[in-house]
C-alpha positions in Angstrom: -15.8 8.8 9.0 -16.6 5.9 11.3 -15.7 3.5 8.4 -12.2 5.0 8.2 -11.7 4.7 11.9 -12.8 1.1 11.8 -10.4 0.3 9.0 -7.5 2.0 10.8 -8.4 0.0 14.0 -8.5 -3.2 12.0 -5.1 -2.5 10.5 -3.6 -1.8 13.9 -4.9 -5.1 15.2 -3.0 -7.1 12.5 0.2 -8.7 13.6 3.0 -6.1 14.2 0.5 -3.3 13.2 0.2 -4.9 9.8 3.8 -5.5 9.1 4.1 -9.3 9.2 7.2 -11.4 9.2 8.5 -14.7 10.3 10.2 -14.3 13.6 11.1 -10.8 14.6 8.9 -7.9 13.4 10.3 -6.0 10.4 7.9 -3.1 11.0 9.6 0.3 10.5 12.9 -1.3 9.3 14.2 -0.6 5.8 13.9 -3.5 3.3 17.1 -5.3 2.4 18.6 -4.2 -0.8 17.2 -6.1 -3.8 17.8 -5.8 -7.5 16.1 -6.8 -10.7 19.0 -7.2 -13.1 21.1 -4.1 -12.4 18.1 -2.0 -11.2 17.3 -1.1 -7.6 13.6 -0.2 -7.6 13.5 0.9 -4.0 16.4 3.4 -4.6 14.5 4.8 -7.5 11.4 5.3 -5.2 13.1 7.3 -2.4 11.0 10.3 -1.4 7.8 8.5 -2.4 5.4 6.1 -0.5 6.3 2.8 -2.2 3.8 -0.1 -2.7 5.5 -3.4 -3.6 3.3 -6.2 -4.8 4.4 -9.8 -5.1 2.3 -11.2 -8.0 1.7 -14.8 -9.0 0.0 -14.8 -12.3 -2.6 -17.5 -12.2 -5.8 -17.7 -14.2 -8.1 -17.3 -11.2 -7.0 -13.7 -10.4 -4.8 -12.7 -13.4 -7.5 -10.9 -15.3 -9.0 -9.1 -12.3 -5.8 -7.8 -10.7 -4.4 -5.2 -13.3 -7.6 -3.2 -13.7 -8.3 -3.2 -9.9 -4.7 -1.9 -9.2 -5.0 0.7 -11.9 -8.4 1.8 -10.5 -6.9 2.1 -7.1 -4.0 4.3 -8.4 -6.4 6.5 -10.2 -8.8 6.8 -7.2 -5.9 7.8 -4.9 -4.6 10.4 -7.4 -8.1 11.9 -7.7 -8.0 12.4 -4.0 -4.6 14.1 -4.0 -2.3 11.1 -3.2 0.1 11.7 -6.1 3.6 10.9 -4.7 3.3 7.0 -4.7 5.5 4.5 -6.5 3.8 1.2 -7.5 6.1 -1.8 -8.1 4.9 -5.2 -9.1 7.4 -8.1 -8.7 6.5 -11.1 -10.8 7.0 -14.6 -9.5 10.1 -16.6 -10.7 8.0 -19.6 -11.9 7.5 -20.4 -15.6 3.8 -19.6 -15.7 4.3 -16.1 -14.4 7.3 -15.6 -16.7 5.1 -16.4 -19.7 2.4 -14.0 -18.6 4.8 -11.1 -17.7 4.4 -9.2 -21.0 0.7 -9.4 -20.9 0.6 -8.2 -17.3 2.8 -5.3 -18.2 0.4 -4.3 -21.0 -2.6 -4.3 -18.7 -1.3 -1.5 -16.5 -0.2 2.1 -17.3 3.4 3.3 -17.3 2.7 4.6 -13.7 3.0 1.0 -12.4 6.3 -0.7 -12.8 6.2 -4.4 -13.5 9.5 -6.3 -13.0 10.4 -9.8 -14.2 12.5 -11.8 -11.9 15.3 -13.9 -13.3 14.5 -17.6 -12.8 18.0 -18.4 -11.6 18.4 -15.2 -9.6 17.9 -14.4 -5.9 14.2 -14.6 -5.2 13.0 -11.1 -4.2 9.8 -12.5 -2.6 12.0 -14.6 -0.2 14.3 -11.7 0.5 11.3 -9.5 1.5 9.6 -12.3 3.4 6.7 -12.0 1.0 4.2 -14.4 -0.4 1.6 -14.6 -3.2 -0.3 -11.3 -3.6 1.3 -9.6 -0.7 1.4 -5.8 -0.5 4.4 -4.2 1.2 3.9 -0.5 1.9 6.9 1.6 2.7 7.1 5.3 3.8 9.2 7.9 1.9 12.3 6.9 3.8 11.9 3.2 2.7 10.7 1.9 6.1 8.1 -0.8 6.1 4.8 0.5 7.4 2.5 -2.4 6.4 2.8 -5.9 5.1 -0.6 -7.1 4.1 -1.2 -10.7 3.0 -4.3 -12.5 2.0 -7.2 -11.9 2.5 -6.4 -8.3 3.5 -4.6 -7.7 0.2 -7.6 -8.4 -1.9 -8.3 -5.2 -3.7 -12.1 -5.8 -3.3 -11.5 -5.0 0.4 -10.5 -1.5 1.5 -7.4 -2.4 3.6 -4.8 -1.7 1.0 -6.2 1.7 0.2 -6.4 2.6 3.8 -2.9 1.4 4.6 -1.5 3.5 1.7 -3.2 6.6 3.0 -1.9 6.0 6.5 1.7 5.5 5.2 1.2 8.7 3.2 0.1 11.0 5.9 0.8 9.5 9.3 4.3 9.2 10.6 3.9 5.6 11.9 7.7 5.1 11.7 8.7 8.6 12.9 9.7 11.7 10.9 11.0 11.3 7.4 13.1 14.2 6.0 12.2 13.2 2.4 8.6 14.5 2.7 8.0 17.3 0.3 6.4 20.6 1.3 3.5 19.9 -1.0 2.9 16.5 0.7 3.1 18.1 4.2 0.5 20.7 3.2 -1.7 18.1 1.7 -1.6 15.9 4.8 -2.3 18.8 7.1 -5.5 19.4 5.1 -6.4 15.7 5.3 -5.8 15.7 9.1 -7.8 18.9 9.5 -10.7 17.6 7.4 -10.8 14.3 9.3 -10.8 16.2 12.6 -13.7 18.4 11.5 -15.7 15.4 10.5 -15.0 13.7 13.8 -16.1 16.8 15.7 -19.4 17.2 13.8 -22.2 15.0 15.1 -24.0 13.0 12.4 -27.6 13.8 11.5 -28.6 10.6 13.2 -26.9 11.6 16.4 -28.3 15.1 16.3 -31.8 13.6 16.1 -31.1 11.4 19.1 -29.8 14.4 21.0 -32.9 16.5 20.2 -35.2 13.6 21.3 -33.2 13.2 24.5 -33.6 16.8 25.6 -37.4 17.1 24.8 
């Protein structure tokens, strides 16, 4: 419980509450429209919490990233966080283009991997993103968190916690695209968290007993 509170506090202390941008904060604003070919991935994700990852496929992290992202997706689903869209946007450079097919094979069909056109508009620049950034949007497409390195390393818990916050906390106000199932799930999550907060730990109970002897 205290670990979760600590993570939430750490996320709040990031610039703009975690939504970083050059110049004016983009927190709680909708992303500019962007396309991969004739597809609009954000439009297809309306009504879901959307996780956009800007991925540069270099040898140092290429082999570790796909299984860790897949493990995170499975972990969240096992806890009841089902309504999430995962979008990986590959870099425009030639090395990433060459590894695109391999990256796509390393993840399940639940994670969309998009190849940018080398001569097209750079989605990373449009979203003010950088290598290995995680941009997390609520169900109405508003940016809740923009996590860059080192917070975006999946060996750390920040990405997971940010997704959970975007899923169940209305950081950017009410969203009328939230399903009844998600509303019920989040009420249960909030209730369970409140109960854990109210219950003194075994260590604190021992201290209280000792204090009153």
